[in-house]
C-alpha atoms as one frame of an Amber mdcrd trajectory, in Angstrom:
protein
 -21.471  16.628   7.594 -21.846  19.196   4.823 -18.818  21.518   4.846 -19.970
  23.810   1.994 -16.522  24.107   0.431 -17.728  23.573  -3.128 -16.926  26.559
  -5.310 -14.232  27.893  -3.012 -10.604  28.292  -4.023  -7.868  27.048  -1.703
  -4.093  27.400  -1.865  -1.971  24.741  -0.143   1.816  24.932   0.252   4.106
  21.925   0.553   1.468  19.998  -1.351   3.349  17.226  -3.148   3.408  14.592
  -0.403   2.648  13.774   3.210   0.374  16.142   5.100   0.145  18.615   2.226
  -0.965  16.016  -0.306  -3.558  14.682   2.135  -4.906  18.219   2.621  -5.156
  18.806  -1.117  -6.986  15.512  -1.532  -9.417  16.272   1.320 -10.238  19.802
   0.146 -10.750  18.620  -3.430 -13.037  15.837  -2.219 -15.204  18.512  -0.587
 -15.531  20.341  -3.894 -12.927  23.065  -3.490 -10.685  24.141  -6.353  -7.175
  23.633  -5.027  -3.933  25.259  -6.136  -1.165  22.965  -4.889   2.238  24.585
  -4.482   5.393  22.500  -4.140   9.055  22.574  -5.069   9.262  19.535  -7.333
   5.730  18.156  -7.545   5.081  14.417  -7.372   3.496  11.592  -9.315   0.733
  11.356  -6.701  -0.095  15.051  -7.028  -0.161  14.822 -10.819  -2.506  11.841
 -10.622  -4.796  13.735  -8.265  -4.806  16.701 -10.652  -6.146  14.378 -13.334
  -9.038  13.300 -11.117 -10.133  16.492  -9.346 -10.038  20.283  -9.564  -6.392
  20.479  -8.500  -3.750  22.647 -10.168  -0.130  21.894  -9.248   2.272  24.842
  -9.273   6.003  24.332  -8.867   7.666  27.056  -6.838  10.583  27.505  -4.452
   9.074  28.952  -1.275  12.510  29.364   0.305  13.177  32.342  -1.984  11.923
  35.845  -1.152   9.900  36.017  -4.362   8.534  32.438  -4.379   5.511  32.887
  -2.098   4.226  35.956  -3.948   4.692  34.154  -7.265   2.622  31.237  -5.974
  -0.197  33.520  -4.818  -0.098  35.328  -8.152  -0.401  32.005  -9.979  -3.334
  31.023  -7.759  -5.228  34.249  -8.402  -4.156  34.994 -11.982  -7.498  33.981
 -13.444  -9.313  36.524 -11.286 -11.313  34.062  -9.263 -10.045  35.257  -5.901
  -8.874  33.191  -2.952 -10.920  31.822  -0.059  -8.545  29.550   1.861  -4.808
  29.496   2.501  -3.182  26.472   4.110   0.429  27.060   5.159   1.901  23.577
   5.306   5.419  23.756   3.888   8.150  22.991   6.424  11.146  20.835   7.208
  13.048  19.561  10.218  16.554  18.239  10.759  17.531  16.724  14.114  20.519
  18.475  15.710  22.466  15.624  17.275  25.495  17.813  17.967  23.625  20.248
  20.188  22.974  23.978  20.031  26.585  25.020  19.478  26.737  22.989  16.282
  23.804  24.854  14.703  25.366  27.369  12.335  24.000  30.667  11.057  23.322
  28.914   7.755  21.325  26.239   9.591  19.281  28.867  11.409  18.682  30.790
   8.202  17.504  27.676   6.365  15.205  26.547   9.171  13.657  29.949   9.818
  13.142  30.533   6.104  11.223  27.357   5.299   9.345  27.036   8.613   8.561
  30.695   9.307   9.386  33.207   6.588   7.755  31.151   3.834   4.446  31.438
   5.703   5.047  35.121   6.489   5.591  35.903   2.823   2.733  33.733   1.604
   0.259  35.315   4.014   1.478  38.808   3.161   0.790  38.114  -0.511  -2.497
  36.249   0.066  -4.271  38.472   2.599  -5.263  41.174   0.054  -6.946  38.444
  -2.026  -8.656  36.871   1.005  -9.981  40.219   2.250 -13.654  40.691   1.491
 -14.314  37.016   0.727 -17.070  35.554   2.877 -15.702  32.749   5.041 -12.073
  33.506   4.184  -9.598  31.803   6.440  -5.989  30.764   6.953  -4.944  27.459
   8.490  -1.278  26.978   9.354   0.385  23.685  10.192   2.603  24.372  13.185
   3.903  21.708  15.600   3.741  20.609  19.212   7.362  21.764  19.295   6.030
  25.332  19.250   5.257  24.845  22.963   7.189  21.630  23.631  10.747  22.830
  22.940  13.176  20.036  22.142  16.963  20.560  22.111  17.188  17.879  19.441
  15.289  20.176  17.054  16.149  23.486  18.686  15.936  25.646  15.558  12.746
  23.962  14.347  11.126  24.450  17.765  12.026  28.150  17.764  10.705  28.621
  14.228   7.404  26.900  14.997   7.037  28.929  18.192   7.389  32.106  16.147
   4.922  30.804  13.569   2.211  30.031  16.119   2.753  33.404  17.799   2.433
  35.225  14.491  -0.807  33.445  13.598  -2.334  34.327  16.968  -1.468  37.982
  16.370  -2.952  37.884  12.877  -6.189  36.378  14.169  -6.629  39.521  16.254
  -5.703  41.899  13.457  -7.725  40.258  10.705 -10.841  39.213  12.583 -13.717
  39.119  11.870 -12.956  39.278   8.125 -10.404  36.455   7.954 -10.207  33.596
  10.440  -6.683  32.438  11.366  -5.998  29.143  13.148  -3.103  26.759  13.646
  -2.858  22.994  13.948  -0.052  21.497  16.029   0.646  17.866  15.166   2.905
  15.550  17.064   4.777  12.884  15.049   3.015  12.035  11.809   3.433   9.023
   9.546   5.187  10.851   6.716   8.648  10.843   5.154   9.636  13.653   7.502
   9.706  11.042  10.258   9.848   7.733   8.418  11.813   8.433   5.224  15.356
   7.267   4.505  16.673  10.664   5.649  13.861  11.330   8.123  13.940  11.983
  11.839  13.922   8.310  12.844  16.812   7.410  10.528  18.835  10.459  11.587
  18.356   9.810  15.303  19.218   6.139  14.799  22.549   7.092  13.197  23.584
   8.806  16.406  22.575   5.924  18.682  22.592   2.151  18.955  18.934   2.017
  17.900  17.427   1.120  14.558  15.007   3.561  12.894  12.210   1.125  13.753
  13.265   1.236  17.423  13.204   5.035  17.362   9.678   4.999  15.952   8.463
   2.413  18.474   9.828   4.462  21.388   8.224   7.623  20.069   4.902   5.882
  19.545   5.011   4.491  23.083   5.395   8.032  24.455   1.816   8.865  23.402
  -1.238   7.420  25.145  -2.697   6.522  21.758   0.378   4.390  21.069   0.766
   5.544  17.463   1.659   8.373  15.145  -1.008  10.583  13.621  -1.995   9.803
  10.032  -1.806  12.627   7.453  -5.478  12.099   6.629  -6.455  12.891  10.214
  -4.767  16.277   9.964  -6.398  16.863   6.581  -9.836  16.193   8.068  -9.163
  18.780  10.744  -8.031  21.294   8.135 -11.192  20.853   6.068 -13.343  21.391
   9.156 -11.490  24.587  10.086 -11.826  25.838   6.504 -15.585  25.343   6.533
 -18.429  27.452   7.856 -18.952  24.771  10.514 -15.988  26.416  12.231 -17.181
  29.964  11.559 -16.548  31.209  15.107 -13.199  29.462  15.602 -10.284  31.849
  15.177  -7.041  32.389  17.041  -7.113  28.754  18.113  -4.423  26.089  18.059
  -5.702  22.541  17.684  -3.347  19.851  18.925  -3.401  16.413  17.297  -0.701
  14.325  18.945  -2.294  11.201  20.395  -1.990  12.709  23.891   1.782  13.187
  23.679   1.689  16.573  25.397   0.636  15.902  28.972   0.280  19.482  30.226
  -2.885  21.603  30.075
């Protein structure tokens, strides 16, 4: 399927690993020029930059000025911006319950999972305006509508993020399409890393991290986690003219985990 992304410029946040890196790789493979924002970068991202039209930019998106600085770096050469993918985010399981979530915890979670996207979109929209086929794709989560007390602050932040993107789709249409993708568990370090969700949950139980993963996988009819590349494929489709009349939508990719309509 021809996606006609060649010659377009895309900006991806949280691009050094996991879902973000897969998105950068997929967009670059379709011929897009990709500006890849991340806090520390990665060897994998640097290698990709040596093979494709990918420009890594290191930036702290948790600061008020970081998102605007990233957009400025992406547009500094005057080429404009066609696609924004809001991917940066983080989650920390709250094993102690709601009362143990401090103001500092809430501030950190809301900043990286909500305000970073708010600020990035605010800076990017003037550059997207007037570009044919311009669009924004935001990686949300099934927790936006499947609230979980174990990630209470993350769920609230993702709920706000999805709500915001729906509002923006109404304000910005038809000039800029705005969609969200809501993954369930994904095979990335966020879940599987040494300090990931599985390891953190295991510390508070008699389970091993592998047991936690197996139980979570069994909860979905597909019997497995989503792969980052599957989300990246969905992003590239939404960014293309093949999805030209899709806006204000949330696409769930969770292996059937959410059982409600």
